[in-house]
C-alpha positions as CSV (number, residue, x, y, z in Angstrom):
1,M,-0.2,-0.5,-0.3
2,F,1.5,3.5,0.9
3,T,4.1,4.2,2.5
4,K,4.8,7.6,4.2
5,K,7.3,9.6,2.7
6,E,11.0,11.4,4.6
7,P,10.5,14.4,4.3
8,E,13.7,15.4,2.6
9,P,17.0,16.5,4.3
10,R,17.2,20.4,3.2
11,T,20.0,21.5,1.9
12,P,21.8,24.5,2.6
13,E,20.7,26.9,-1.3
14,A,16.9,25.7,0.5
15,Q,17.7,27.3,4.0
16,Q,18.9,30.6,2.7
17,K,16.0,30.2,0.6
18,T,13.3,31.0,2.9
19,N,15.1,33.2,5.5
20,Q,16.0,35.3,2.8
21,K,14.4,38.8,4.1
22,Y,13.2,41.5,1.7
23,S,11.9,44.9,2.6
24,K,8.7,46.7,2.0
25,A,9.4,48.1,-1.9
26,Q,11.2,44.1,-2.6
27,F,7.2,42.4,-1.4
28,A,5.4,45.4,-3.1
29,E,7.1,44.2,-6.9
30,S,6.9,40.5,-6.1
31,R,4.9,38.3,-8.2
32,Q,4.1,35.5,-6.2
33,L,1.9,38.0,-4.1
34,S,-1.8,38.7,-4.7
35,R,-2.3,42.8,-4.9
36,I,-4.7,42.5,-1.7
37,E,-1.9,40.9,-0.1
38,K,0.5,43.4,-1.5
39,D,-1.7,46.5,0.2
40,I,-1.9,44.5,3.7
41,L,2.3,44.4,3.0
42,A,2.3,47.8,2.5
43,A,0.1,48.6,5.7
44,V,1.6,47.0,7.9
45,L,5.4,46.6,7.1
46,L,8.0,49.7,8.3
47,E,9.9,51.3,5.4
48,Q,13.7,50.5,7.1
49,E,13.0,46.6,8.8
50,T,13.8,43.3,6.1
51,Y,11.4,40.6,6.9
52,T,11.2,36.5,6.0
53,L,8.2,35.7,3.3
54,Q,7.7,33.8,6.4
55,E,7.2,37.0,8.6
56,A,4.9,38.7,5.4
57,Q,2.5,35.5,5.4
58,E,2.0,36.0,9.2
59,H,1.6,39.5,9.2
60,I,-0.8,39.3,6.3
61,Q,-2.7,36.2,9.1
62,Q,-2.6,38.2,11.5
63,F,-4.4,41.6,9.5
64,M,-6.7,39.9,8.3
65,N,-7.9,37.7,11.5
66,G,-8.0,41.4,13.2
67,E,-10.6,42.6,10.5
68,A,-12.5,40.0,10.4
69,Q,-13.8,40.1,13.5
């Protein structure tokens, strides 16, 4: 039947890519984000700070959850 696939160990390149930080302007130019996600990030991110993609997604989720309540 089916066997559980073991997660592949991350290569240093993959870890570096996930830990890479981007500026607010770089998120605004991203092709991976929708227009609304870019608008949210433009409102909540600080101009002088840099963020990982994970951190940016967390900011989007926090904003969306706060608006829904």
